[in-house]
C-alpha positions in Angstrom: -20.6 52.6 40.4 -20.7 54.2 36.7 -24.2 54.8 35.4 -24.0 52.2 32.2 -27.0 48.9 32.6 -25.0 45.4 32.0 -27.9 44.0 30.5 -29.4 46.3 28.2 -26.9 49.0 28.2 -28.4 52.0 29.3 -26.1 55.1 29.5 -26.6 58.9 30.6 -28.1 60.5 27.6 -27.1 64.4 27.5 -29.2 67.3 26.4 -29.4 70.7 26.8 -31.8 73.0 29.7 -33.2 75.3 28.3 -34.1 78.7 30.6 -37.1 80.5 30.6 -35.3 83.3 28.7 -33.9 80.2 26.3 -30.5 80.4 27.2 -29.0 76.9 26.6 -26.7 74.7 29.0 -25.8 71.2 29.3 -27.2 68.3 31.1 -27.6 64.8 31.3 -30.3 62.2 32.0 -28.8 59.8 34.1 -31.1 55.9 33.7 -32.4 54.6 37.0 -29.3 52.5 38.1 -29.7 49.8 40.5 -27.0 47.1 42.0 -28.7 43.5 42.5 -27.4 40.3 43.4 -29.2 37.0 41.7 -28.9 33.3 42.4 -28.0 31.5 38.7 -28.8 28.1 39.6 -26.8 26.3 36.6 -23.4 27.5 37.8 -24.3 27.2 41.9 -23.2 31.0 43.0 -24.9 34.6 43.0 -23.6 37.2 40.7 -24.4 40.9 41.3 -25.4 42.6 38.5 -25.4 46.4 37.7 -29.3 47.3 36.4 -31.6 49.5 35.2 -34.9 49.3 36.2 -35.8 48.2 32.9 -33.7 45.5 32.3 -34.9 44.5 35.9 -38.1 44.1 34.3 -36.7 42.1 31.5 -34.8 39.8 34.0 -38.4 38.8 35.6 -39.6 38.4 32.2 -37.0 36.6 30.8 -35.1 34.9 33.5 -31.4 35.2 34.6 -30.2 32.4 32.8 -30.9 34.4 29.1 -30.5 37.7 31.0 -26.6 35.8 32.1 -26.3 34.5 28.4 -26.9 37.9 26.8 -24.8 39.7 28.9 -22.0 37.2 27.9 -22.8 37.4 24.6 -22.1 40.8 24.7 -18.4 39.8 25.5 -18.7 41.3 29.1 -17.3 39.6 32.3 -19.6 38.5 34.8 
């Protein structure tokens, strides 16, 4: 499973780990990615989405139909 959200496009961010002596090494921050299955009434089927937790809250607010429309508008296949 890739560390990329299908709705928001959230993906890993890179930066530096800084030690006590101030030496810097590269690190990454991964988004909290979850796999969720939603029922889409208009298509009469379930869809499995790879979402960040922020996107799950967004779907709770705007609804799955609007979220699927946004994902398709980005050109992603569901």
